[in-house]
N, C-alpha and C positions, 0 to 999 in steps of 0.2 A: 770367492764369497763376497769380496768388496764390490765386484762388478755386478753381482746379483742385487745387492742392496742398492747400489746406485741406479740400476735399471728399474727397480721397484719404485724408488723415489721419483724418478723421471716419469714413470707411468702414472703415479698418483698425481703429480703436478699437472700433467697434460690432461688427465681425465677430469680434474677438478676445475679447469679453466672454463670460463663462461664466454659466450659470444659478446663482443663489444656492442654497445648501443649504436655505434657508428658503422658497424660492419654491414655490408650489403645484405648479408643473410638475415640480420636482425630486421631489416625492412620487410621481410616476408611476414613477420609477426605484426609489426607496426601498421602495415597496410590493412590488416584485418579490422582496425578501428576506423577505417575510412567511411565515407558516405556511400550510400547504395547506388544512387543514380545520377547525382549531380556533381560534375567535375569541379564546380566552384566551392565545394565544401559545405554547402547548405543542405538541409533536409535530413532524412533518416540515415542512420548508420547501418552498415552491413552486419555488424556484430549483434545488433538487436537485443541488447541485454534486457532480461525480465526475470520473473521468478514467481514463487508462491510460498505460502506458509500453511502448515497443517499440524494438527495435534497427532502425535503418534498413538496408534490404536491401543486402547486400554491403559492410557498413560496421560499424565498432565504435562509431559515434556512436549516441546514444540520443535518441529523440523523446518528449517528454512532452506529452500532450494533455489539457487540462482541458475539461470540458463542463458547461453549465448549461442549464436550461429557460427559454425566453422565451415561454411559451405565450400569455400574455395580450396582449402587444403585438408579437409577432414580425413582423407585416406592417405595423405602423404606420410611415409614412415618416419621422416625426420621433423618436418615443420608443422605437424598437426598440433592443435591446441596452442597454448601460450606459455604456460609456466609448469614448474615441477608438480604442482597440485593437479595438473591434467594427466599425470602419469608419465611425464617426460623425464629424461636424464638431464642432470644439471648442465652438462657440457653442450647440450643442444639448445639451451635457452639464453635469452639476454634480458629477461624480465623476472622480477620477484613480486610476489603477491602478499599484500597485507590487508587484514580485516580491521576496520575501525568502528567504534560505536560512539554515539553522541546522546545528549539529553534533550534535544529539541530539533525542530526543522530549520534552525539557523546554522546547524552543523558547525558550531563555534568552539566546542570543548572536546576535542578528539581524545579517545583513549584506545590504544591498540589492544585488540583482543587476541590473546595467545593461548587461552585455556579452552577454546572450543575447536577441536580438530576439524579440518576441512577434508571432506572426502569427495571423490569424483565419480561421475557416471556419464554414459554416452547414449545417444539415440542414433543408431546407425542409419535408420530409414530417413529421418528428418535432418540428420547431420547437425544435431545439437549436442552441446556439452554442458555438463552441470557441475556446480559446486554445492555441497550441502554441509550444514553444520546444525547441531542439535543443542537446544537450550534446555537443561533439565528443569522439571517442573518446580523444584524447590529453589531455583535461581531466577525465576521469572521476575520476582520483585526487585532483585539486585541488578539484573542485566537490562531490564526494560523500565519504562516510565509508566507509573500506575495512575489511572483515574478510575472513577467508579460512579455507579448510581445505586439505588436502594437494593438492587438484586444482583448486580454484576460487577466484577472487576474487569477493567479494560487495560490491557498491557500494550504499550506502544513502543515500537523499536525504531530507532533512527541509526542507520548503518551505512557503511561504504566499503567497497573493496577497491584498492588502489594498486596499480601496476607501476613498479619502479625500475629504472635501469639497474641491472643486476649489481648488488653490492653497494648501492648508493641510496641517497634520499631524493633522487631526481624523479619526480612524478611524471609518468607518461600518459596515464589515463585513469580516471576515477569514475566508478559507477555508484551512485547514491540510490538508496532505496529505503522505504518505510514500510512497516507492517503493524497490524494490530491483531491481538487475539483476545477474545471475550470469554470469561469464565463465570459460571454461575456461583454465587457466593455460598449458597446453602449446600450444594452437592459437590462442588468442585468440577462439575462436568463442563466440557467445551460447549460454547454456544455458537461462535462464529469466528471467522478469520478474514483478514483483508490484506492484500499486498499492493503496494504502489511503487513502481520503479520510476525514477526520474530520468528523463532523456538527456542525452549529451548536450543538446542545445539548451535545455532548461537550466543546466548547471555549468554552462560554458565559463571557463576560467577559474572554476572552483578547485581547491586542493584541500586535503585533510588538515593541513597546517594553518588554515585561515577560515574564517566564517564564510558561509556561502549564501549569497542572495539569489535564491532560485527564481526562475521566471517560468510561469505556466505557458505551455504550448497551445492551450486552447482557452476559450472563454465559454461560460455557460450563461445563456440568456433565457429569460422567461417569455415564452410565446403566448399570444392571446388565443391562438388556435393551432391546428395541425399544419397550416400553411407556413407558419413562422415568418410572416411578412410584417407583423407588428409585435411590439414587445411591451410588456408591463408586468410589474411584480404583483402577483395576485394576493388577495386576502384569503389565505388557505384555512380550511377546516378539515378535520378528520374525514376521510373517505372522499374528499373532493378530487376530481381528476384535473391534472395540469400537464403542461407541455414544456419541455426544455430543449434548447438548441445548443449542442456542443459544436463549436466552430474553431477550426485551426487558425492560429494567428502567427505561427512561426514560418518564416520564408522558406520556400522549397519543399514543403510537406504537402505535395499535391497527391494525396492518397485517399482511398476510401477508409472510413472509420468502422472497424468491426470489433466484435467481442466486448461490447459496451457494458460497463457495470456502473451502478449508481448507489450512493450511500448517503444516509442521513447521519450527520455528525453534530457534535457540539454539546457542551455542558453535561458531560458524562454519558453521551449517546454515541453508539456506533452500530447502525442497523442497515443491512443491505436492502435496497428497495426492490420490489417486484415490478418489473417493466411490463407494461401492457402492450406496447408496440414500438417498433423501431423502423425508421426510414433513413437508410444510408445510401440512397440512390445517387446522390450528388457528392462528388469528391470534396474532401475538406470539411464535411459537416455530417452530423447525424441528428435527426429529430427524434426525441424520446418522449413517449407518452407514459405517464405514471398516475398512480392514485396515492394520495396522502394516507399513509398507514399509521401515522403517529399523531399524538397531541403532545407538544413539547415547546418549551421556551428557549430561545436562543439556538436556532437551527442553521447549519450550513450544509448545503447539498453539494456533494462531490461526484465527479464522473471521470472514468478512465476508459479509453478506447485504444485499440491497436491499429497502427497504420498498415494498410494492405493495398496491393496492386489490384486486387479483385474484391468484389462484394461478398464472396463466399469464403470457404475454407481453403487452406493450402492443400495442393494435391501432390505434385511431383517436384516442383522447384520452389525456391524461397519466394514467398509472396507477402509475408508479414514481417514488419520491421519494428520500430520503436513503439512503446506504449506512451500515450500522451494523456495529460490530465488537465482538469480545470475545476473550478468551484464557484458557487454563487457567493455574493456577499451575504453575511449573516442576516437572516430575517428575524424579526422580533419573536415570532412564534407561529406555530400551527395550532389553531384553536380546536376545542372540542366541537362536535356537531351542534349547530344551532346557537353557539355561544357568541357573545359580542366582545368578550375580553379574552386575554391569554389564559391558558388552562390553569386551574388550581392544581395543587399537588394530587388531590384525589382524582381529578379528571385525567391527569397524566397516568395515574395507576390504573384507572378503569380502561384507558385506551391501550396502554402498552404492557400492563402487567408489572410495571415498575415505575419509579418516579425519580426525579433529580435528587441527588444526595444533599442538595442545599435546603430542601424543605421537608426533611424527615419528620420533624416535630409537628408540622402542620398536618401531615397525613395521619399521624398517629391520633391526633385530636379528632380529625374527620372520621377516621376509621372507628373511633370509639362511639361517635354519633351514629355511624352506620350499624354498628353492632347493637346499640341500644337506642333505636330511633324513637321509641315512644315513651322512654322513661320520664321525660319532662311532662308529656301528655298525661301519663297515668298519675303522676304526682298532682298535677293541676286538677284532674278529674276527681281524685280522692279528696282534695281540699274542698271542692264545691259540694261533694256528696256529704261530707261531715257537716258543712255549713248548713246544707238543706235540712239534715236531721236535727240540727240544733234549733233551727227556726220552728220546725214542726213540733 
């Protein structure tokens, strides 16, 4: 009996052991974080972390899905994935995964998230692995940062997943990401979502235990025309067409830019832009033609693209890598059509269907004038009519 108990104890001890971070077998995991094509360590990463965020159907809950490429060892029975959250046994891993949230994009106030279970999925064809967690609708306000305009709540999330040497606080790799979900105030219905991953190069040296000074991988320039040989910030009005150049600035990222998205942001605004045309024929840049769809004060335009070895979509092998982003400096405003000054609150409402939360009172006053546009006119007319009868 004693021998059986001793044997069981030894079995438990052996099976609960983890691979050391210094073990050569652990390198099989750590090498997955390496760069894709450049031996000097610059450029895109093989793991190509990205993700998306979406409302769950018929619900106000939000599902966040993170994705990475496991192309080298996807089908390996032992060294697939990275951590236990990938469906692995503890004794085959050397890394632990932790989820962190923050209150701003300085990532300076980490709080470990332990009450949102992480689930895993796989895509066998594309050799992708996923982590997902769900934020219940009634926790959006406590888990995320809230801004608003007159018609919408905009919930912003600042998160990171970090890989640690098993059983320690030694960070090996951290993936930072931001997302936004927009909800209609009146109905509670979902309006829009946006996800922004931060590349490894843009967060180089950052760890959850210290603030992170991120560095954009691209710049956004205002072009004077579609050739993008000259640059100047335009005086934009609603429905004006304009051109932006997104250009890579990080060393070693000699790729095509694909899957481009553009967003209008700032002062309670988060609206996805409709792109008229894209020209990504030259590596390291994409020319984006757009039409100003808003009238707003205090606007920053942001763009994200994915690094790719081809101009088109991935077919059989890994061709897409990190997502890169950039933004313009804040412009004073996008004016209403034909206007010489920044939009009034009423002009914002007319153009967008909503207006900045900073000027609610002004709009209500203007709305009252719109609802009763001739009240002063009728009063004046009545006064002159009575005066005329008195004279007669």
